[in-house]
N, C-alpha and C positions, 0 to 999 in steps of 0.2 A: 600407405599409399598411393599405390599405384591403381587397386580396386577404387578409390573417391575417384583419382585423374579419370577414369575412364570412367563410371559413373556423371561424372562432371560433361562429361567427354557426349555422350548418350545422350545428358539432358538441353544440353544446345543443337542438339542434329534434331533432336523432337520437336524443341521450339520451332522452330525453320514449319511443321508440317503445318499447320494456320495460314500463312505465307506461303504457301505452295498450292493450298487448296483454293486459296483468293485466287491466285495465280492465273492456275486452272479454269477456273468459274469463268474470268474476263477472257480468255484468251479463246475459250469455248465459244461463247457470246458476241467473242466477235467476228471466229471464223460464222457460226448460225449467220450473224444480222449479214454481213457483211460481203460472203460465197452463196450463203443459202440459199438470202431471201436476196439479196441483193436492189435495196432497195432507191434506184440513184438517186430519188430526186431530196434525200436525207445520205444521205451517205458523209457531206459537207460538214453541216450540225453533228452529224453522230463523230466524227475523226474530231470536230472541237470537245467534246467532253471527251473524246476520250483519252485525249491525249492529257488533257488538266486531270481530269485522274490521277492517269498512269503517276502521272508527272506528281502529283502534290501524296499520291502516295509511295512513294519509293526516298520523296526526299523526308517524308514522317519514320522510315522506316530508315537512311540511311546517317539522320543526321544524330551521331551521340551526344545522350544526355550531356548536362552539361553540370557539371561538378565541383565545391566553395572553391574558391581563389587561395592559392597561400596563407594568406594573411589570419585565412580561422585555423591555422593550426596552432599545436599551444607552441611556445619558445623554447627551443633543447631548455631551460631551469625549469618552467612551469612543467611539462611535460615527464619530467624527471620527478618533480615534486608528484605531479598525481597518479604517475604509474607504483612509488611505492606507499603514497596513502591510502589506508583501509580503509577511513570511516567517509563515505556521502559527504560526511553537513563539511571536510575538511575541502576537503575534494571541492564540493559548487564549489568554496570557498576560493580557492586559488579560480576556479573560470571563470567568477565574479568578479575576480583583480583584472584576465584577458579581456574581460565581453565586454569593458569599462569603453571600452576604446575601439571599439567593432560596434555597427550597426545594424544592431541584434536588437530589435523590443519584445521578442516571441519568447515565450514561457513553456516548461509541461505544462500539463492539468495545476500542480503541486506550486508551481509557480520554481523550479530549480530552471538554472540554464540550461539544451535542452545543446544537450554531448552525444556522442557516437562514436562506443568507445571497437569500433568496427572498425573507421570511418579515421579515424582518430582525430573527428575535426568539431569548431564548433558547428553546430549547423545554424545555416545565414535562417532571415525567417524564411518561411514558407519551401525549405528544402527537408527532406526525406530521403531515409534511407530504404531503398529497393531490393527486396530480400534475394530475388529474381534476380537483379544484375549486381545485388553484390558489391552494391557503392550508390552514397549522397549524388541525391538528385532536386540541385536544383526548381524550384516552383514543381514539384512536382506533385502530378494530376493522377495517372494512374500509370501500372505495367500495363500496358496493351499485349496479347496474344497473338491481335491478329496484325498486328507492326511487327511484332519481333524487338517488340522495344519499349521504353520507358516513356510517357510522354509527357513531358513538361516543359521549362520552360528553349530550350533549344530548337522544338519545334513543335510546339502545341499550335501555330497557326498555322501549322505545315497539314497537320490532324485535323482543324477544322473544317479545314479547304476541302482534303480527303472526305469529309464524311456529307461535305454540300457537293464535288463534285462524284463524287457516287449515287450520290440521291438524286442529282437531276442527270445523270447517265443511266438509271434504272428506270426513269419517271420515262423519259425519252425513249428505252429501245419499248416501254408497255404500253406506252400511248400510240407510235407509232403501227406495234405492230399487233394493236387491238381490233381490226379491220381482217387482221389477214386469221385472227383467232376464233372471231365470228364466222368468220366461213369457211374456217377447221368444220365446225360444229353442227353448223347447216349443209353437210357433205357440200360446197363449192369451189373447194381447194384440190388439184389435181395430185392425185391422189400416187404421191412420188415420198420421200425419206425426206424429204425438203418440211409436210409437213405436222412432221415431226418436233421440225428444230422449234417449229413457231405454237407449237402448246409448248415446251420446255422451256420455252426464249419468255413467254407470254410470262407464264407461274412463279421462273427464278425472279425476274425484274422485281414483279410484283410483291411478290416474298419480302424479297433486299432491299427496296423500296419501303415498306410498311416499316422492318425493321430500324433502319436508317434514319424514317422521319424521325421518330422519339429523341434519338441518340444525339442528331444533329441538335433539335429544337435546347434542348434541357442543357447540351452545350452552348450554346445560344445566348441563352440564361445565365450561364454560369459566366463569359465575357460581362454582358451586361451588367452583373452583379460585382466583378473582379472577384470570385474566388474559383479554386479549385472544387475540385470532384471529393478529397482530403477535406477539404474547406466547407465547405457545404453536406458532412455526414459529422466532422466534426469544431466545430466555430476556432478562431487561435485565441491560446493567451497571451493577451500584453499584460503588464508589468502591474493593469488595472484589474486583472478579469479578460474574462473573454469580454469575445466582440465576431460574429458573423460580417459584421461590413466595415472590417477595421483596414481593411486596404481598397472602398471603393472611395473609388474620387470623384463620378457623376457620370454618368455610359457614356455619355462622351469623348472623356479622361479613356474610362476600362477600357474601348473599345480601339481609341487609339497606343496601349502598353502593347496589344496581341498584335492590331495588327501594322502601329506604324501614323506618322501625323500624315502624311502624300497615300490620298486614297485612290487615286490609280497604281500604285503598286499591291491595292491590297487585295485583288482578285486571285496576285498570285505566290507562288511555293517560294516565297524569294525572303529574306529574312528581315525584317524589318519593324519587326518589336521594342520597344522602347526597351533600357537601361543592361545592366550586365545578367539579369540573376540573382548576385551576391546582396544586395542590399533593394531594398523596394519602398515607394511615398505611400506614409499611414496619412491618413485625417485623424488630427485631436481628437479622439471621442470624450477624454478625461482628462484633456493641460498633462497628461505623463510632462514632467518639470526636466528630463532629460531625451522625450523626445522634440522640446522647442528649438534642437542645437540645431537653429535653418544653417547657419556653414559649418555641418561637420566635415573638417578634411581626412579624403582615404583617399591615401595614393598620388593627390594628385586630383580625383575626381570630388565633387561635390555631393554632397547630399541635401537635397532641399525637404521639409518637410514643405504639407501643405498647411492652407492655414485655414479657419472656417468658412474667411470673405471667400477665397478661392474656390473651398468646395460646394460651396450656394449657386456660387457663380459659374459655375462650371456648365 
C-alpha cells in the first residue's frame, strides 16, 4: 500500500513539470522583452496580451473538472443488485431501468448503457473517465499535460482562450522583435548580451506561434461543430446509432454553448457556458421517441430538446 501511495505522489509531482516549464519560458520571455529590450512604445499592448494569457492559462489549470451529479449514481437497492449480479446482460437490465428517468441518450458502441465501474455512476452524455485524473469528467475533451488538468465542461472556454491569447502573445513578440532580429543578422545591434535574448526570443515566439495556431484552429472548428476531441475521433452513439453531428445545433448555438449568449464576455476567462454539463440539447436526428420528451423534469430543471425547425433556423 505504501509503495503505491509513494508512486502516486511521485506521479503527481512529475505531472507539474510541463506547467513549470511553460511558466519558466513565459517568465524568461517577460524578462527579455520588458527588461532587456524595453521597447517602450509596445509595452502597453504587450502587458495586455500577457495578462490575458496568464489569466486564462491559470483559470484552465485551477478549474476543477466537473463530475456527474448524484442523480447519476445508482440507488442503494439497484447498486446492491448490480454488484451481486455476475451476468453482464442482467446488469444492463438493471442499468436500463435506472436510466429511464435520466437525460441520457448516448450508448456504448454495442448499444449498452454507459456505466463507470470505477466511479460507480451512469455516465451522462459526453462524459468520460480520465485515467490520469481517475475520475469521470463531464464533456471531457482531453487530458492536457501542459495545464496538468482535464479539459472539459468546466474549463473548455478557458482552454480555448488560453490558446488564443498565447498565440496572440507569441505573434506580438515575434512581430515586434523581427526588426531587431534582422539587425542581429546584419550586425547592426550593439555587442551586448541583449542580442542573444533577441535571437532566442524571436525563434521561441515564432515556434510556439506556429504550433499553437494549428491547435487553436482545430479547437475553433470543434466549437463550431459542437464536438469534443473524443467525439471527433469517435462519433457519439445514440440509441439509433452513431451520429457525429448529434449535438450540433447550428454554428451560432454551438458557439453560445461554450462562450455564452453575451458576446461582451466572450474574450474574458470567466464562466459563461450554457448548462450544467450533466445534460445536453441534442438534435432529433432519427426522431427517437424518448428524445422528444420536451418537458423532461430533472431536479426542477427542464431539459429542452431542439426541434428540426429550431435547428434549421439557428
